[in-house]
Backbone bond lengths (Angstrom), bond angles and torsions (degrees), N, CA, C in turn:
res aa  C-N    CA-C-N  psi(-1)  N-CA   C-N-CA  omega(-1)  CA-C   N-CA-C  phi
1 X - - - 1.447 - - 1.392 110.00 -
2 X 1.279 123.20 120.55 1.561 128.29 -174.41 1.515 105.20 -100.39
3 X 1.268 121.15 -25.25 1.484 123.39 -178.10 1.505 111.43 -163.40
4 X 1.275 115.09 157.29 1.539 117.01 170.50 1.512 107.23 -141.85
5 X 1.281 116.07 148.09 1.425 120.61 -178.29 1.549 109.76 -139.19
6 X 1.283 117.03 158.33 1.447 123.40 171.60 1.482 113.26 -95.76
7 X 1.239 115.17 124.89 1.417 123.26 -174.44 1.520 113.27 -106.48
8 X 1.322 119.85 174.13 1.411 123.13 176.51 1.523 116.94 -41.04
9 X 1.226 123.20 128.92 1.437 120.86 -179.24 1.477 113.69 91.70
10 X 1.408 118.01 3.26 1.399 121.90 178.30 1.578 117.05 77.00
11 X 1.312 112.14 10.57 1.470 118.18 -179.65 1.481 112.00 -79.08
12 X 1.307 116.85 152.42 1.527 119.40 179.03 1.455 106.83 -99.74
13 X 1.391 115.44 133.07 1.403 125.35 175.01 1.523 111.88 -108.20
14 X 1.325 116.30 121.01 1.499 122.54 177.54 1.543 107.11 -85.87
15 X 1.347 115.19 135.33 1.486 118.44 178.28 1.544 104.59 -117.48
16 X 1.360 115.87 124.19 1.388 122.13 176.98 1.425 119.09 -94.60
17 X 1.303 119.57 169.70 1.536 127.16 -172.39 1.575 106.95 -62.11
18 X 1.261 121.37 -30.94 1.456 123.15 -171.33 1.633 111.91 -95.67
19 X 1.314 111.37 6.08 1.508 117.42 -178.70 1.504 117.18 90.47
20 X 1.345 115.66 -2.99 1.388 120.93 179.10 1.634 108.13 -75.52
21 X 1.322 115.45 143.01 1.511 118.77 174.54 1.483 108.74 -122.93
22 X 1.364 112.39 162.96 1.397 117.46 178.62 1.613 110.80 -159.02
23 X 1.228 117.56 139.35 1.506 119.21 -179.49 1.585 106.35 -82.73
24 X 1.296 115.82 137.55 1.499 120.84 -179.11 1.448 106.87 -156.07
25 X 1.403 116.40 -178.69 1.422 123.02 178.40 1.542 109.63 -72.37
26 X 1.289 117.55 172.62 1.418 121.51 178.87 1.555 111.59 -84.70
27 X 1.350 118.65 8.87 1.437 121.86 -178.58 1.463 112.10 -74.03
28 X 1.341 116.83 -8.75 1.552 118.81 -174.93 1.538 107.84 -96.94
29 X 1.308 115.17 150.02 1.526 122.05 -178.56 1.519 109.89 -129.62
30 X 1.267 116.36 153.35 1.482 121.68 177.61 1.513 106.83 -57.88
31 X 1.309 117.38 147.87 1.505 128.26 -175.59 1.576 111.62 75.68
32 X 1.291 116.77 -12.07 1.466 114.38 171.37 1.595 109.03 -69.02
33 X 1.298 115.00 165.79 1.507 120.41 176.92 1.556 108.91 -121.35
34 X 1.331 116.37 151.06 1.484 117.29 173.20 1.560 102.28 -134.07
35 X 1.368 107.09 150.90 1.498 119.70 176.91 1.524 101.28 -107.15
36 X 1.369 112.67 125.97 1.401 119.93 -173.84 1.590 110.86 -101.89
37 X 1.321 122.68 140.83 1.406 127.87 172.67 1.580 107.34 -82.99
38 X 1.317 116.47 123.88 1.445 120.89 178.08 1.486 107.73 -109.54
39 X 1.328 123.40 136.32 1.401 126.59 15.61 1.566 107.84 -99.11
40 X 1.357 119.22 7.63 1.520 118.56 178.99 1.471 116.34 -62.53
41 X 1.292 120.28 -23.91 1.486 131.04 -171.40 1.559 110.56 52.08
42 X 1.357 114.50 48.13 1.421 119.69 176.95 1.546 106.80 -114.10
43 X 1.311 116.67 160.90 1.411 119.84 -178.36 1.586 108.41 -84.63
44 X 1.347 113.44 130.12 1.461 119.74 -177.70 1.475 108.90 -100.33
45 X 1.320 120.69 -41.40 1.397 124.06 178.92 1.507 113.65 -142.94
46 X 1.236 117.56 151.09 1.571 123.80 -176.43 1.536 100.73 -119.25
47 X 1.332 114.43 121.22 1.473 123.32 176.51 1.479 110.47 -114.51
48 X 1.331 116.28 115.28 1.436 119.93 -171.68 1.518 111.01 -84.54
49 X 1.261 116.35 145.32 1.449 126.98 172.82 1.544 111.91 -78.76
50 X 1.265 119.83 87.11 1.435 122.88 -169.20 1.583 107.15 -150.17
51 X 1.337 115.69 162.62 1.402 124.32 169.27 1.563 110.79 -55.02
52 X 1.309 117.99 131.75 1.401 122.29 -176.91 1.617 117.74 96.83
53 X 1.265 111.72 -16.48 1.573 114.00 -178.56 1.552 106.48 -78.97
54 X 1.387 109.78 152.83 1.471 115.72 173.99 1.486 110.80 -74.91
55 X 1.297 117.74 138.75 1.471 122.62 -176.54 1.540 113.64 -131.98
56 X 1.302 118.22 148.53 1.452 124.77 176.34 1.451 105.96 -117.48
57 X 1.361 117.81 137.53 1.434 118.44 -177.48 1.568 106.82 -102.75
58 X 1.327 114.86 125.07 1.452 118.46 -170.93 1.531 111.52 -106.39
59 X 1.290 118.47 7.18 1.535 119.00 -178.35 1.514 112.36 -157.66
60 X 1.200 118.85 167.75 1.506 124.96 168.70 1.540 107.38 82.32
61 X 1.302 112.51 -168.95 1.510 120.55 -175.55 1.581 112.94 -59.81
62 X 1.308 115.64 -30.10 1.520 117.69 179.41 1.521 117.24 -99.22
63 X 1.321 112.83 17.61 1.519 118.55 -178.71 1.532 109.48 -50.90
64 X 1.323 114.05 133.31 1.509 122.22 -178.40 1.502 113.46 96.59
65 X 1.326 119.93 -14.52 1.383 124.00 -179.77 1.517 115.61 -70.66
66 X 1.334 118.90 145.50 1.411 120.03 -175.06 1.596 102.83 -134.42
67 X 1.354 111.37 136.73 1.448 117.69 -174.14 1.555 111.09 -175.04
68 X 1.354 116.95 -177.21 1.402 121.32 -179.51 1.495 108.86 -96.28
69 X 1.301 115.26 145.45 1.524 117.53 171.06 1.473 112.37 -74.59
70 X 1.294 117.88 118.49 1.435 124.50 -179.44 1.442 113.91 -96.77
71 X 1.373 120.97 -29.47 1.430 120.96 -177.17 1.589 105.37 -156.48
72 X 1.283 114.39 140.61 1.540 119.81 173.29 1.568 105.80 -120.82
73 X 1.320 116.76 119.07 1.394 117.68 -175.75 1.562 107.31 -114.84
74 X 1.375 113.47 116.64 1.493 121.22 -177.67 1.529 101.72 -90.65
75 X 1.451 114.06 126.62 1.440 121.04 -176.27 1.428 103.97 -111.07
76 X 1.304 119.87 123.60 1.481 125.37 -179.09 1.461 109.63 -89.03
77 X 1.301 119.60 68.71 1.437 126.92 172.04 1.469 106.38 -166.74
78 X 1.369 114.97 -168.05 1.516 121.27 -172.74 1.510 106.63 -77.67
79 X 1.343 119.08 -13.35 1.425 123.07 179.71 1.614 110.36 -69.13
80 X 1.293 120.16 134.77 1.372 122.68 -175.96 1.568 113.04 -64.63
81 X 1.397 117.85 141.10 1.421 120.12 169.57 1.456 113.44 -48.20
82 X 1.317 119.25 153.83 1.478 125.96 -174.51 1.563 107.01 -119.27
83 X 1.308 116.25 149.07 1.536 120.93 173.07 1.522 107.16 -133.30
84 X 1.317 115.88 137.81 1.401 123.04 173.30 1.522 107.93 -98.84
85 X 1.359 114.61 124.78 1.477 119.56 179.94 1.528 106.83 -108.94
86 X 1.307 116.56 133.51 1.477 120.49 175.58 1.523 110.29 -105.07
87 X 1.320 114.88 121.68 1.467 125.39 173.30 1.451 116.98 -115.12
88 X 1.241 121.90 165.89 1.496 122.77 170.90 1.534 116.64 -51.45
89 X 1.297 113.32 -34.76 1.525 118.62 178.63 1.441 116.09 -93.30
90 X 1.364 115.82 10.57 1.523 121.36 173.19 1.504 110.38 125.08
91 X 1.317 110.67 174.72 1.515 121.86 -179.68 1.510 111.28 -94.70
92 X 1.310 113.83 148.46 1.472 119.84 173.78 1.534 114.04 -145.48
93 X 1.260 119.86 153.31 1.460 124.35 171.14 1.512 112.16 -94.48
94 X 1.350 108.06 146.86 1.563 113.94 174.29 1.492 105.95 -150.13
95 X 1.347 112.81 169.42 1.484 123.79 177.95 1.468 108.66 -70.22
96 X 1.284 121.53 141.33 1.471 124.03 -176.72 1.564 110.76 -58.95
97 X 1.327 114.85 -44.10 1.498 116.89 -176.73 1.570 115.68 -60.86
98 X 1.306 117.01 -12.11 1.459 120.48 173.80 1.452 116.81 -90.43
99 X 1.366 115.58 2.39 1.523 117.32 -173.82 1.497 105.50 -108.90
100 X 1.362 113.47 131.68 1.456 124.98 173.49 1.514 109.29 -119.87
101 X 1.327 118.55 129.90 1.461 122.08 177.76 1.525 107.91 -77.88
102 X 1.318 118.47 128.62 1.434 122.51 -178.67 1.532 115.50 -121.89
103 X 1.354 115.65 3.76 1.489 120.04 -176.66 1.451 109.48 172.24
104 X 1.358 112.62 175.93 1.478 118.41 179.16 1.564 102.08 -109.73
105 X 1.260 121.47 -82.21 1.512 119.70 -178.22 1.547 111.15 -94.14
106 X 1.434 113.93 -25.76 1.461 122.83 176.78 1.462 105.79 -133.68
107 X 1.368 113.92 165.22 1.444 121.32 173.39 1.508 116.16 -62.74
108 X 1.331 119.43 131.27 1.358 127.11 178.23 1.564 111.68 -78.35
109 X 1.288 111.67 -27.33 1.536 119.63 179.34 1.505 109.71 -134.68
110 X 1.331 112.61 157.38 1.509 120.73 179.37 1.545 109.25 -80.00
111 X 1.233 118.98 110.29 1.481 123.45 -179.57 1.554 109.92 -97.46
112 X 1.263 118.42 -4.20 1.431 118.54 -173.92 1.562 117.86 73.78
113 X 1.340 113.99 12.71 1.429 118.55 -177.45 1.599 106.10 -129.17
114 X 1.286 116.96 152.73 1.432 125.48 178.62 1.545 112.53 -75.13
115 X 1.287 115.31 131.03 1.445 120.68 175.54 1.504 112.78 -76.00
């Protein structure tokens, strides 16, 4: 979820990375992930962006890495927020925009990589 807005009637609209939008409850937050049922286009799972969630890194030096979110650091400046990811081979820091939540204790979707 890259953004959410309130539309006519007080409903919440979720805006996804690919331009897709969906009406939903206000329980969802930006940076959370959802697993959609296809072709119904309904939400099957809600994956929260929080410490302890499984994350996949989609950019930067650690692109392709899979691990658990260990720490989220909000930086109050123009510098991007940072996230520490814990993997079996060690911890690393990356930019928040490179982190996508893909599960809680296990993967919610098959990424073709080992957890």
